[in-house]
C-alpha atoms as a printed R data frame, in Angstrom:
    type eleno elety resid chain resno       x      y       z
1   ATOM     1    CA   MET     A     1   0.000  0.000   0.000
2   ATOM     2    CA   LYS     A     2   2.818  2.301   0.959
3   ATOM     3    CA   LYS     A     3   4.557  1.608  -2.358
4   ATOM     4    CA   ILE     A     4   1.365  2.344  -4.247
5   ATOM     5    CA   CYS     A     5   0.960  5.680  -2.438
6   ATOM     6    CA   VAL     A     6   4.552  6.586  -3.184
7   ATOM     7    CA   ALA     A     7   4.102  5.658  -6.853
8   ATOM     8    CA   LEU     A     8   0.896  7.703  -7.111
9   ATOM     9    CA   GLY     A     9   2.645 10.640  -5.460
10  ATOM    10    CA   VAL     A    10   5.523 10.475  -7.937
11  ATOM    11    CA   LEU     A    11   3.064 10.227 -10.858
12  ATOM    12    CA   PHE     A    12   1.056 13.203  -9.569
13  ATOM    13    CA   MET     A    13   4.188 15.337  -9.254
14  ATOM    14    CA   ALA     A    14   5.267 14.341 -12.771
15  ATOM    15    CA   ILE     A    15   1.884 15.315 -14.230
16  ATOM    16    CA   ALA     A    16   1.875 18.598 -12.313
17  ATOM    17    CA   SER     A    17   5.378 19.331 -13.560
18  ATOM    18    CA   ALA     A    18   4.331 18.589 -17.124
19  ATOM    19    CA   PHE     A    19   1.319 20.930 -16.866
20  ATOM    20    CA   ALA     A    20   3.546 23.592 -15.372
21  ATOM    21    CA   ASP     A    21   5.958 23.250 -18.292
22  ATOM    22    CA   ASP     A    22   3.092 23.409 -20.774
23  ATOM    23    CA   ASN     A    23   1.766 26.581 -19.136
24  ATOM    24    CA   GLU     A    24   5.178 28.156 -19.424
25  ATOM    25    CA   LEU     A    25   5.304 27.273 -23.116
26  ATOM    26    CA   VAL     A    26   1.877 28.820 -23.660
27  ATOM    27    CA   LYS     A    27   2.905 31.961 -21.823
28  ATOM    28    CA   THR     A    28   6.093 32.146 -23.895
29  ATOM    29    CA   ALA     A    29   4.196 31.839 -27.160
30  ATOM    30    CA   THR     A    30   1.273 34.156 -26.429
31  ATOM    31    CA   SER     A    31   2.294 36.857 -23.967
32  ATOM    32    CA   ILE     A    32   3.689 40.207 -24.994
33  ATOM    33    CA   SER     A    33   7.438 40.285 -24.563
34  ATOM    34    CA   THR     A    34   8.713 42.519 -21.817
35  ATOM    35    CA   LYS     A    35  12.265 42.486 -23.108
36  ATOM    36    CA   SER     A    36  13.685 45.605 -24.659
37  ATOM    37    CA   SER     A    37  14.339 45.487 -28.373
38  ATOM    38    CA   GLY     A    38  18.013 45.897 -27.660
39  ATOM    39    CA   GLU     A    39  18.153 42.306 -26.429
40  ATOM    40    CA   ILE     A    40  18.068 39.196 -28.608
41  ATOM    41    CA   SER     A    41  15.042 37.067 -27.843
42  ATOM    42    CA   THR     A    42  15.853 33.604 -26.576
43  ATOM    43    CA   ASP     A    43  12.304 32.314 -27.078
44  ATOM    44    CA   SER     A    44  12.143 29.327 -29.397
45  ATOM    45    CA   ILE     A    45   9.090 30.765 -31.228
46  ATOM    46    CA   TYR     A    46   7.348 34.073 -30.603
47  ATOM    47    CA   TRP     A    47   4.059 34.889 -32.362
48  ATOM    48    CA   THR     A    48   1.472 37.498 -31.410
49  ATOM    49    CA   PHE     A    49  -1.870 38.152 -33.130
50  ATOM    50    CA   PRO     A    50  -3.276 41.483 -31.898
51  ATOM    51    CA   GLY     A    51  -6.187 43.123 -33.688
52  ATOM    52    CA   SER     A    52  -9.536 44.835 -33.467
53  ATOM    53    CA   VAL     A    53 -12.929 44.757 -35.157
54  ATOM    54    CA   GLY     A    54 -15.861 47.109 -34.715
55  ATOM    55    CA   LEU     A    55 -18.819 49.118 -35.947
56  ATOM    56    CA   ASN     A    56 -19.318 52.864 -35.473
57  ATOM    57    CA   ILE     A    57 -22.478 54.966 -35.869
58  ATOM    58    CA   ASN     A    58 -22.937 58.731 -35.829
59  ATOM    59    CA   GLN     A    59 -26.180 60.717 -36.141
60  ATOM    60    CA   ALA     A    60 -26.894 64.451 -36.414
61  ATOM    61    CA   PHE     A    61 -29.956 66.665 -37.010
62  ATOM    62    CA   PHE     A    62 -30.220 70.408 -37.696
63  ATOM    63    CA   THR     A    63 -33.380 72.483 -38.051
64  ATOM    64    CA   PRO     A    64 -33.640 74.628 -41.202
65  ATOM    65    CA   TYR     A    65 -32.651 77.778 -39.332
66  ATOM    66    CA   CYS     A    66 -29.793 76.290 -37.338
67  ATOM    67    CA   MET     A    67 -26.547 78.168 -38.045
68  ATOM    68    CA   GLU     A    68 -24.516 74.935 -37.781
69  ATOM    69    CA   GLY     A    69 -26.305 73.231 -40.677
70  ATOM    70    CA   GLU     A    70 -29.595 71.860 -41.939
71  ATOM    71    CA   GLY     A    71 -31.307 68.478 -42.210
72  ATOM    72    CA   SER     A    72 -30.433 65.104 -40.737
73  ATOM    73    CA   SER     A    73 -27.548 62.743 -41.394
74  ATOM    74    CA   ILE     A    74 -26.500 59.280 -40.279
75  ATOM    75    CA   SER     A    75 -23.143 57.685 -40.895
76  ATOM    76    CA   THR     A    76 -21.856 54.224 -40.121
77  ATOM    77    CA   ASP     A    77 -18.607 52.423 -40.772
78  ATOM    78    CA   ALA     A    78 -17.071 49.058 -40.003
79  ATOM    79    CA   PHE     A    79 -13.378 48.383 -39.509
80  ATOM    80    CA   LEU     A    80 -11.077 45.397 -39.158
81  ATOM    81    CA   ASN     A    81  -7.422 45.383 -38.115
82  ATOM    82    CA   LEU     A    82  -5.519 42.096 -38.074
83  ATOM    83    CA   ASN     A    83  -1.863 41.582 -37.187
84  ATOM    84    CA   ALA     A    84   0.489 38.599 -37.198
85  ATOM    85    CA   ASN     A    85   3.877 39.386 -35.701
86  ATOM    86    CA   TYR     A    86   6.772 36.942 -35.385
87  ATOM    87    CA   LYS     A    87  10.041 37.233 -33.493
88  ATOM    88    CA   LYS     A    88  12.702 34.583 -33.038
89  ATOM    89    CA   ASN     A    89  16.310 35.346 -32.098
90  ATOM    90    CA   ARG     A    90  17.457 37.969 -34.650
91  ATOM    91    CA   VAL     A    91  14.458 37.634 -36.963
92  ATOM    92    CA   LYS     A    92  11.487 40.024 -36.741
93  ATOM    93    CA   TRP     A    93   8.495 39.815 -39.095
94  ATOM    94    CA   ASP     A    94   5.433 42.096 -38.863
95  ATOM    95    CA   ASN     A    95   2.276 41.653 -40.944
96  ATOM    96    CA   SER     A    96  -0.991 43.572 -40.907
97  ATOM    97    CA   LEU     A    97  -4.288 43.930 -42.739
98  ATOM    98    CA   ALA     A    98  -6.475 47.032 -42.355
99  ATOM    99    CA   ALA     A    99  -9.949 47.395 -43.852
100 ATOM   100    CA   LYS     A   100 -12.516 50.175 -43.388
101 ATOM   101    CA   TYR     A   101 -15.828 50.794 -45.114
102 ATOM   102    CA   GLY     A   102 -18.649 53.202 -44.341
103 ATOM   103    CA   PHE     A   103 -21.678 55.130 -45.602
104 ATOM   104    CA   ILE     A   104 -23.318 58.438 -44.857
105 ATOM   105    CA   TYR     A   105 -26.974 59.327 -45.390
106 ATOM   106    CA   SER     A   106 -28.238 62.898 -45.477
107 ATOM   107    CA   SER     A   107 -31.636 64.315 -46.279
108 ATOM   108    CA   GLN     A   108 -29.850 67.227 -47.968
109 ATOM   109    CA   PHE     A   109 -28.133 65.139 -50.641
110 ATOM   110    CA   THR     A   110 -29.851 65.807 -53.975
111 ATOM   111    CA   THR     A   111 -28.086 62.918 -55.715
112 ATOM   112    CA   ASP     A   112 -27.368 59.528 -54.131
113 ATOM   113    CA   SER     A   113 -28.712 60.208 -50.638
114 ATOM   114    CA   LEU     A   114 -26.650 57.240 -49.412
115 ATOM   115    CA   ARG     A   115 -22.969 57.886 -50.152
116 ATOM   116    CA   LYS     A   116 -19.744 56.124 -49.377
117 ATOM   117    CA   ASN     A   117 -17.695 58.114 -46.888
118 ATOM   118    CA   MET     A   118 -14.916 55.657 -45.990
119 ATOM   119    CA   ASP     A   119 -13.240 52.957 -48.064
120 ATOM   120    CA   GLU     A   120  -9.813 51.508 -47.393
121 ATOM   121    CA   LEU     A   121  -7.988 48.229 -47.929
122 ATOM   122    CA   GLY     A   122  -4.340 47.846 -46.980
123 ATOM   123    CA   LEU     A   123  -1.824 45.023 -46.596
124 ATOM   124    CA   TYR     A   124   1.579 45.515 -44.974
125 ATOM   125    CA   SER     A   125   4.531 43.185 -44.370
126 ATOM   126    CA   LYS     A   126   8.002 43.949 -43.040
127 ATOM   127    CA   PHE     A   127  10.773 41.386 -42.542
128 ATOM   128    CA   GLY     A   128  13.917 42.294 -40.615
129 ATOM   129    CA   TYR     A   129  17.190 40.712 -39.511
130 ATOM   130    CA   LYS     A   130  18.904 42.255 -36.497
131 ATOM   131    CA   MET     A   131  22.359 43.640 -37.267
132 ATOM   132    CA   ALA     A   132  23.070 45.771 -34.203
133 ATOM   133    CA   GLN     A   133  21.313 47.142 -31.155
134 ATOM   134    CA   TYR     A   134  18.053 48.724 -32.341
135 ATOM   135    CA   TRP     A   135  18.928 48.245 -36.050
136 ATOM   136    CA   TYR     A   136  17.529 45.748 -38.552
137 ATOM   137    CA   ALA     A   137  18.247 45.151 -42.235
138 ATOM   138    CA   SER     A   138  14.693 45.016 -43.560
139 ATOM   139    CA   ALA     A   139  12.507 44.406 -46.574
140 ATOM   140    CA   LEU     A   140   9.016 45.919 -46.770
141 ATOM   141    CA   ALA     A   141   6.052 45.333 -49.067
142 ATOM   142    CA   SER     A   142   2.646 47.037 -49.001
143 ATOM   143    CA   LEU     A   143  -0.579 47.282 -50.978
144 ATOM   144    CA   GLU     A   144  -3.224 50.017 -50.818
145 ATOM   145    CA   THR     A   145  -6.513 50.336 -52.683
146 ATOM   146    CA   GLN     A   146 -10.283 50.606 -52.090
147 ATOM   147    CA   PHE     A   147 -13.185 48.165 -52.382
148 ATOM   148    CA   THR     A   148 -15.782 49.932 -54.540
149 ATOM   149    CA   LYS     A   149 -16.415 52.929 -56.787
150 ATOM   150    CA   GLY     A   150 -16.082 56.390 -55.284
151 ATOM   151    CA   TYR     A   151 -17.641 59.592 -56.587
152 ATOM   152    CA   LYS     A   152 -16.989 63.285 -56.364
153 ATOM   153    CA   TYR     A   153 -20.162 65.374 -56.060
154 ATOM   154    CA   GLU     A   154 -20.341 68.873 -57.533
155 ATOM   155    CA   PRO     A   155 -23.304 71.272 -57.424
156 ATOM   156    CA   LEU     A   156 -25.101 72.185 -60.633
157 ATOM   157    CA   ALA     A   157 -26.842 75.467 -61.428
158 ATOM   158    CA   SER     A   158 -30.159 73.661 -60.952
159 ATOM   159    CA   GLY     A   159 -29.301 73.085 -57.296
160 ATOM   160    CA   LYS     A   160 -28.771 69.365 -57.691
161 ATOM   161    CA   ASP     A   161 -25.462 67.525 -57.399
162 ATOM   162    CA   THR     A   162 -23.698 65.679 -60.180
163 ATOM   163    CA   ALA     A   163 -21.724 62.522 -59.392
164 ATOM   164    CA   LYS     A   164 -18.375 62.054 -61.139
165 ATOM   165    CA   LEU     A   165 -16.412 58.837 -60.770
166 ATOM   166    CA   ASN     A   166 -13.019 59.376 -59.130
167 ATOM   167    CA   SER     A   167 -11.933 55.938 -57.834
168 ATOM   168    CA   ASP     A   168 -12.622 52.210 -58.012
169 ATOM   169    CA   PHE     A   169 -11.052 48.889 -57.030
170 ATOM   170    CA   PHE     A   170  -7.407 49.147 -58.144
171 ATOM   171    CA   ALA     A   171  -8.150 52.512 -59.700
172 ATOM   172    CA   PRO     A   172  -5.900 53.514 -58.170
173 ATOM   173    CA   GLY     A   173  -3.933 50.791 -56.414
174 ATOM   174    CA   TYR     A   174  -0.472 51.279 -54.939
175 ATOM   175    CA   ILE     A   175   2.166 48.596 -54.441
176 ATOM   176    CA   LYS     A   176   5.501 49.349 -52.771
177 ATOM   177    CA   VAL     A   177   8.549 47.094 -52.402
178 ATOM   178    CA   SER     A   178  11.447 48.457 -50.332
179 ATOM   179    CA   LEU     A   179  14.891 47.460 -49.123
180 ATOM   180    CA   GLY     A   180  16.364 49.446 -46.260
181 ATOM   181    CA   PHE     A   181  17.012 49.701 -42.548
182 ATOM   182    CA   ASP     A   182  14.626 49.644 -39.612
183 ATOM   183    CA   TYR     A   183  15.355 51.520 -36.387
184 ATOM   184    CA   VAL     A   184  13.444 49.993 -33.440
185 ATOM   185    CA   PRO     A   185  14.421 51.640 -30.135
186 ATOM   186    CA   ASN     A   186  11.556 49.954 -28.241
187 ATOM   187    CA   LYS     A   187   8.375 47.958 -28.798
188 ATOM   188    CA   TYR     A   188   6.275 51.098 -29.288
189 ATOM   189    CA   ILE     A   189   7.895 52.735 -32.310
190 ATOM   190    CA   SER     A   190   9.806 51.914 -35.500
191 ATOM   191    CA   LEU     A   191  11.376 54.004 -38.260
192 ATOM   192    CA   PHE     A   192  11.961 52.333 -41.614
193 ATOM   193    CA   MET     A   193  14.216 54.120 -44.130
194 ATOM   194    CA   SER     A   194  14.818 52.929 -47.671
195 ATOM   195    CA   PRO     A   195  17.003 54.479 -50.389
196 ATOM   196    CA   LEU     A   196  15.725 51.839 -52.805
197 ATOM   197    CA   THR     A   197  11.945 51.606 -53.200
198 ATOM   198    CA   ALA     A   198   9.903 50.589 -56.215
199 ATOM   199    CA   ARG     A   199   6.412 52.082 -56.295
200 ATOM   200    CA   PHE     A   200   3.837 50.731 -58.738
201 ATOM   201    CA   THR     A   201   0.676 52.750 -59.380
202 ATOM   202    CA   ILE     A   202  -2.145 50.817 -61.036
203 ATOM   203    CA   CYS     A   203  -5.268 52.300 -62.630
204 ATOM   204    CA   ARG     A   204  -7.347 49.714 -64.454
205 ATOM   205    CA   ASP     A   205 -10.053 52.242 -65.414
206 ATOM   206    CA   THR     A   206  -9.174 54.227 -68.547
207 ATOM   207    CA   GLU     A   207 -11.597 56.983 -67.606
208 ATOM   208    CA   LEU     A   208  -9.683 57.655 -64.405
209 ATOM   209    CA   ALA     A   209  -6.180 57.286 -65.867
210 ATOM   210    CA   PRO     A   210  -5.527 61.045 -66.373
211 ATOM   211    CA   TYR     A   211  -6.261 61.668 -62.690
212 ATOM   212    CA   TYR     A   212  -3.361 59.467 -61.622
213 ATOM   213    CA   GLY     A   213  -0.660 60.576 -64.046
214 ATOM   214    CA   MET     A   214  -0.835 57.666 -66.495
215 ATOM   215    CA   GLU     A   215   0.990 58.049 -69.781
216 ATOM   216    CA   LEU     A   216  -0.984 58.425 -73.010
217 ATOM   217    CA   LYS     A   217  -0.038 55.831 -75.631
218 ATOM   218    CA   PRO     A   218   0.176 56.549 -79.389
219 ATOM   219    CA   ASP     A   219  -3.187 54.848 -79.906
220 ATOM   220    CA   ASN     A   220  -4.812 57.469 -77.609
221 ATOM   221    CA   ASN     A   221  -5.345 54.949 -74.807
222 ATOM   222    CA   TYR     A   222  -3.749 55.311 -71.410
223 ATOM   223    CA   LYS     A   223  -1.330 52.903 -69.826
224 ATOM   224    CA   LYS     A   224  -2.761 51.082 -66.814
225 ATOM   225    CA   SER     A   225   0.324 51.310 -64.620
226 ATOM   226    CA   ARG     A   226   3.434 53.359 -64.035
227 ATOM   227    CA   ASN     A   227   6.601 52.578 -62.120
228 ATOM   228    CA   GLU     A   228   8.709 54.835 -59.956
229 ATOM   229    CA   LEU     A   229  12.012 54.186 -58.203
230 ATOM   230    CA   GLY     A   230  12.845 56.365 -55.245
231 ATOM   231    CA   ALA     A   231  13.466 56.878 -51.530
232 ATOM   232    CA   TYR     A   232  10.884 56.001 -48.892
233 ATOM   233    CA   ALA     A   233  10.487 56.338 -45.127
234 ATOM   234    CA   ILE     A   234   7.732 55.414 -42.689
235 ATOM   235    CA   LEU     A   235   7.430 56.076 -38.965
236 ATOM   236    CA   ARG     A   236   4.991 53.746 -37.165
237 ATOM   237    CA   SER     A   237   3.783 53.893 -33.582
238 ATOM   238    CA   ASP     A   238   1.356 51.370 -32.102
239 ATOM   239    CA   PHE     A   239   0.823 50.949 -28.357
240 ATOM   240    CA   ASP     A   240  -1.533 51.295 -25.383
241 ATOM   241    CA   ILE     A   241  -1.201 54.707 -23.729
242 ATOM   242    CA   SER     A   242  -3.097 53.285 -20.785
243 ATOM   243    CA   GLN     A   243  -5.283 50.296 -20.089
244 ATOM   244    CA   ASN     A   244  -8.223 52.001 -21.844
245 ATOM   245    CA   ILE     A   245  -6.535 54.075 -24.570
246 ATOM   246    CA   HIS     A   246  -4.899 52.667 -27.700
247 ATOM   247    CA   PHE     A   247  -2.793 54.832 -30.026
248 ATOM   248    CA   PHE     A   248  -1.777 54.119 -33.630
249 ATOM   249    CA   SER     A   249  -0.039 56.477 -36.031
250 ATOM   250    CA   THR     A   250   1.944 56.359 -39.284
251 ATOM   251    CA   LEU     A   251   3.867 59.119 -41.041
252 ATOM   252    CA   GLU     A   252   5.298 58.218 -44.434
253 ATOM   253    CA   ALA     A   253   6.932 59.939 -47.405
254 ATOM   254    CA   PHE     A   254   8.197 58.955 -50.849
255 ATOM   255    CA   TYR     A   255  10.241 60.753 -53.521
256 ATOM   256    CA   ALA     A   256  10.839 59.307 -56.996
257 ATOM   257    CA   TYR     A   257  14.237 59.564 -58.656
258 ATOM   258    CA   ASN     A   258  12.773 59.147 -62.145
259 ATOM   259    CA   LYS     A   259  10.248 61.345 -63.944
260 ATOM   260    CA   ALA     A   260   7.380 58.910 -64.419
261 ATOM   261    CA   VAL     A   261   4.274 61.013 -63.770
262 ATOM   262    CA   SER     A   262   2.559 62.482 -66.818
263 ATOM   263    CA   THR     A   263   0.816 65.857 -66.667
264 ATOM   264    CA   HIS     A   264  -0.800 65.509 -70.082
265 ATOM   265    CA   THR     A   265  -4.270 67.082 -70.102
266 ATOM   266    CA   HIS     A   266  -5.839 64.880 -72.765
267 ATOM   267    CA   GLY     A   267  -9.130 63.424 -71.616
268 ATOM   268    CA   PHE     A   268 -10.423 66.450 -69.704
269 ATOM   269    CA   ALA     A   269 -11.673 68.407 -72.719
270 ATOM   270    CA   ASP     A   270 -15.085 66.795 -73.011
271 ATOM   271    CA   ASP     A   271 -15.861 67.276 -69.325
272 ATOM   272    CA   TYR     A   272 -14.562 70.779 -68.846
273 ATOM   273    CA   TYR     A   273 -14.466 72.529 -72.217
274 ATOM   274    CA   GLY     A   274 -18.019 71.727 -73.283
275 ATOM   275    CA   PRO     A   275 -19.556 74.812 -71.599
276 ATOM   276    CA   LEU     A   276 -16.756 76.949 -73.000
277 ATOM   277    CA   TYR     A   277 -17.461 75.672 -76.479
278 ATOM   278    CA   ASN     A   278 -21.174 76.474 -76.153
279 ATOM   279    CA   LYS     A   279 -20.308 79.989 -75.044
280 ATOM   280    CA   ILE     A   280 -17.917 80.941 -77.818
281 ATOM   281    CA   THR     A   281 -18.695 78.617 -80.750
282 ATOM   282    CA   LYS     A   282 -20.812 81.348 -82.412
283 ATOM   283    CA   PHE     A   283 -17.854 83.703 -82.493
284 ATOM   284    CA   TYR     A   284 -14.738 81.581 -82.996
285 ATOM   285    CA   THR     A   285 -13.586 78.621 -85.026
286 ATOM   286    CA   ASN     A   286 -12.993 75.185 -83.515
287 ATOM   287    CA   LYS     A   287  -9.227 75.738 -83.627
288 ATOM   288    CA   GLU     A   288  -9.526 78.996 -81.718
289 ATOM   289    CA   TYR     A   289 -11.824 77.310 -79.221
290 ATOM   290    CA   GLU     A   290  -9.193 74.632 -78.533
291 ATOM   291    CA   ASN     A   291  -6.513 77.260 -78.010
292 ATOM   292    CA   ILE     A   292  -8.686 79.280 -75.642
293 ATOM   293    CA   ALA     A   293  -9.272 76.131 -73.604
294 ATOM   294    CA   TYR     A   294  -5.571 75.538 -73.240
295 ATOM   295    CA   VAL     A   295  -4.939 79.120 -72.189
296 ATOM   296    CA   LEU     A   296  -7.687 78.907 -69.586
297 ATOM   297    CA   GLU     A   297  -5.867 75.935 -68.149
298 ATOM   298    CA   LYS     A   298  -2.660 77.904 -67.950
299 ATOM   299    CA   GLU     A   299  -4.288 80.962 -66.416
300 ATOM   300    CA   HIS     A   300  -6.545 79.000 -63.998
301 ATOM   301    CA   LEU     A   301  -9.611 80.830 -65.259
302 ATOM   302    CA   ASP     A   302 -13.242 79.806 -64.876
303 ATOM   303    CA   ILE     A   303 -15.359 80.252 -68.005
304 ATOM   304    CA   GLU     A   304 -18.461 81.176 -65.997
305 ATOM   305    CA   ASP     A   305 -16.798 84.528 -65.255
306 ATOM   306    CA   LEU     A   306 -15.750 85.254 -68.842
307 ATOM   307    CA   ASP     A   307 -17.620 87.363 -71.389
308 ATOM   308    CA   ILE     A   308 -16.872 88.062 -75.053
309 ATOM   309    CA   GLU     A   309 -14.414 90.843 -74.164
310 ATOM   310    CA   ASP     A   310 -12.566 88.430 -71.954
311 ATOM   311    CA   MET     A   311 -12.379 85.984 -74.840
312 ATOM   312    CA   GLU     A   312 -10.860 88.703 -77.023
313 ATOM   313    CA   ALA     A   313  -8.259 89.374 -74.329
314 ATOM   314    CA   VAL     A   314  -7.388 85.690 -74.190
315 ATOM   315    CA   LEU     A   315  -7.059 85.507 -77.968
316 ATOM   316    CA   ASN     A   316  -4.712 88.490 -77.960
317 ATOM   317    CA   SER     A   317  -2.571 87.277 -75.073
318 ATOM   318    CA   LYS     A   318   0.999 86.069 -75.327
319 ATOM   319    CA   ASN     A   319  -0.007 82.710 -73.849
320 ATOM   320    CA   PHE     A   320  -2.482 82.238 -76.669
321 ATOM   321    CA   GLU     A   321   0.226 82.941 -79.266
322 ATOM   322    CA   ASP     A   322   2.500 80.344 -77.684
323 ATOM   323    CA   VAL     A   323  -0.226 77.728 -77.418
324 ATOM   324    CA   TYR     A   324  -1.460 78.477 -80.932
325 ATOM   325    CA   LYS     A   325   2.003 77.804 -82.317
326 ATOM   326    CA   ASN     A   326   2.208 74.559 -80.362
327 ATOM   327    CA   ASN     A   327  -1.202 73.389 -81.527
328 ATOM   328    CA   ASN     A   328  -0.536 74.184 -85.172
329 ATOM   329    CA   ASN     A   329   2.704 72.271 -84.954
330 ATOM   330    CA   ASN     A   330   0.774 69.347 -83.448
331 ATOM   331    CA   GLU     A   331   2.694 69.669 -80.192
332 ATOM   332    CA   ASP     A   332   0.699 68.735 -77.103
333 ATOM   333    CA   VAL     A   333   1.272 70.210 -73.671
334 ATOM   334    CA   TYR     A   334   2.948 67.092 -72.292
335 ATOM   335    CA   LYS     A   335   5.652 66.682 -69.678
336 ATOM   336    CA   PHE     A   336   6.796 64.332 -66.926
337 ATOM   337    CA   ILE     A   337   7.549 65.161 -63.309
338 ATOM   338    CA   HIS     A   338   9.051 63.450 -60.275
339 ATOM   339    CA   GLY     A   339   6.303 61.840 -58.205
340 ATOM   340    CA   TRP     A   340   6.332 62.365 -54.442
341 ATOM   341    CA   TYR     A   341   3.888 62.240 -51.568
342 ATOM   342    CA   PHE     A   342   3.508 62.298 -47.810
343 ATOM   343    CA   LYS     A   343   0.722 60.842 -45.675
344 ATOM   344    CA   TRP     A   344  -0.027 61.074 -41.967
345 ATOM   345    CA   LYS     A   345  -2.599 58.830 -40.313
346 ATOM   346    CA   LEU     A   346  -3.748 58.796 -36.684
347 ATOM   347    CA   GLU     A   347  -6.167 56.531 -34.830
348 ATOM   348    CA   LEU     A   348  -7.075 56.880 -31.164
349 ATOM   349    CA   MET     A   349  -9.451 54.446 -29.497
350 ATOM   350    CA   VAL     A   350 -10.786 55.087 -25.978
351 ATOM   351    CA   LYS     A   351 -12.434 52.109 -24.284
352 ATOM   352    CA   LEU     A   352 -15.443 53.391 -22.310
353 ATOM   353    CA   THR     A   353 -16.683 49.938 -21.324
354 ATOM   354    CA   LYS     A   354 -15.585 46.454 -22.266
355 ATOM   355    CA   TYR     A   355 -17.045 46.755 -25.774
356 ATOM   356    CA   ILE     A   356 -18.147 50.401 -26.164
357 ATOM   357    CA   ASN     A   357 -15.443 52.640 -27.627
358 ATOM   358    CA   LEU     A   358 -14.934 56.244 -28.662
359 ATOM   359    CA   SER     A   359 -12.819 56.439 -31.828
360 ATOM   360    CA   VAL     A   360 -10.981 59.395 -33.335
361 ATOM   361    CA   ARG     A   361  -9.430 58.837 -36.765
362 ATOM   362    CA   THR     A   362  -7.829 61.281 -39.171
363 ATOM   363    CA   GLN     A   363  -5.674 61.321 -42.288
364 ATOM   364    CA   LEU     A   364  -3.775 64.034 -44.152
365 ATOM   365    CA   LYS     A   365  -2.316 63.290 -47.585
366 ATOM   366    CA   TYR     A   366  -0.591 65.195 -50.393
367 ATOM   367    CA   ASP     A   367   0.362 63.384 -53.598
368 ATOM   368    CA   ASN     A   368   1.538 65.414 -56.582
369 ATOM   369    CA   ALA     A   369   0.955 62.383 -58.828
370 ATOM   370    CA   GLU     A   370  -2.791 62.413 -58.041
371 ATOM   371    CA   MET     A   371  -3.716 65.349 -60.238
372 ATOM   372    CA   LYS     A   372  -7.307 66.002 -59.307
373 ATOM   373    CA   THR     A   373  -9.168 68.530 -61.441
374 ATOM   374    CA   LEU     A   374 -11.415 70.897 -59.532
375 ATOM   375    CA   LYS     A   375 -13.705 72.868 -61.785
376 ATOM   376    CA   ASP     A   376 -14.199 75.714 -59.336
377 ATOM   377    CA   GLU     A   377 -10.471 76.267 -58.806
378 ATOM   378    CA   HIS     A   378  -8.412 75.019 -61.754
379 ATOM   379    CA   TYR     A   379 -10.502 74.796 -64.849
380 ATOM   380    CA   GLY     A   380  -9.318 71.644 -66.594
381 ATOM   381    CA   LEU     A   381  -5.724 71.862 -65.317
382 ATOM   382    CA   PRO     A   382  -4.493 68.711 -63.563
383 ATOM   383    CA   HIS     A   383  -2.917 69.587 -60.258
384 ATOM   384    CA   ALA     A   384  -2.071 67.981 -56.942
385 ATOM   385    CA   GLY     A   385  -4.241 68.735 -53.950
386 ATOM   386    CA   MET     A   386  -4.300 68.175 -50.217
387 ATOM   387    CA   GLN     A   387  -6.634 65.432 -49.019
388 ATOM   388    CA   PHE     A   388  -7.949 65.386 -45.461
389 ATOM   389    CA   TRP     A   389 -10.598 63.477 -43.560
390 ATOM   390    CA   GLU     A   390 -11.522 63.190 -39.898
391 ATOM   391    CA   SER     A   391 -13.940 60.931 -38.073
392 ATOM   392    CA   THR     A   392 -15.109 60.914 -34.462
393 ATOM   393    CA   SER     A   393 -17.581 58.201 -33.603
394 ATOM   394    CA   LEU     A   394 -19.031 56.041 -30.872
395 ATOM   395    CA   GLY     A   395 -19.385 52.362 -31.505
396 ATOM   396    CA   ILE     A   396 -18.845 48.745 -30.613
397 ATOM   397    CA   ALA     A   397 -15.331 47.313 -30.884
398 ATOM   398    CA   TYR     A   398 -13.510 44.260 -29.727
399 ATOM   399    CA   GLN     A   399  -9.745 44.196 -29.261
400 ATOM   400    CA   PHE     A   400  -7.780 40.986 -29.138
């Protein structure tokens, strides 16, 4: 009996020891490392899978005489952030997927009362090998596009809005492949710098090609992609400020060494010169009409403010003489520029309860290769513009 008790006791201790070892392995594989990035991890395998998913809703109403606005609006958006991060000895590999999609409804919209107000799809992967304290030799790849068609709405004289297509799935799409160095002073921040980055811009919609600097081919069709080689840097920060506040931010910039972005204006004439043609066709020939259109581009003039005397002034201007010579020699206004951009994104999530969150998200972007044409500012002239959006919303979110 005594031997049996001793044997059972030994077996119990062995099982307990085995469970203890298993628990330690689980903790090693799933807990967040508390080691500084200056140390080499001795864990056999280290994976983490943080992420978040949620739904936000915002509602507003203004009476007709309210100085802050008029009518009612409701907006909603869903978001998903998934991460898979690996670290073993000197190897560090970070992967992420970010998706956002949302709508806004307003009783004041005269066209498409339900409009898309958020659309984003992004994939990101960075592989690094530790060379020295805080420094990694790294390779980075990323993809950015949107899910569905997007429209720009402009008011008409009738008071209604007109919808003009300005984006679609892979129109545009951006792919970057970089080789460089990653500076990681701690687990909260990283700075990736690359002197060698290939950026591929894809636009599968011919109608949108002029907006994204695609080159016009001899057959009068646009290429569907362009390639740039340049320098790239991105600063990422992702951490919990406190137990209830999560902070995420990226600041990135790119500059192309080669001149790959076309500023050719072909393709805008039908949309923007039609009203001009109707206004002056009784007084001038088609050739003169074309030249006036080009000069208006150069001078940033709006035809709605021009009368016949103004047209005479344009025809007599030095710019008109230059453009007239170019047009009669069959020389288009066509040049290439260096593409460059910067983008800053910030997301702040405050956990009010276990699942109820207050979210603040914003983005600021300037890309001189995205030559948007704004009728009320630059009549028909492609130009780069600042893009900005901000969202503050209350919703349901789950972090893991």
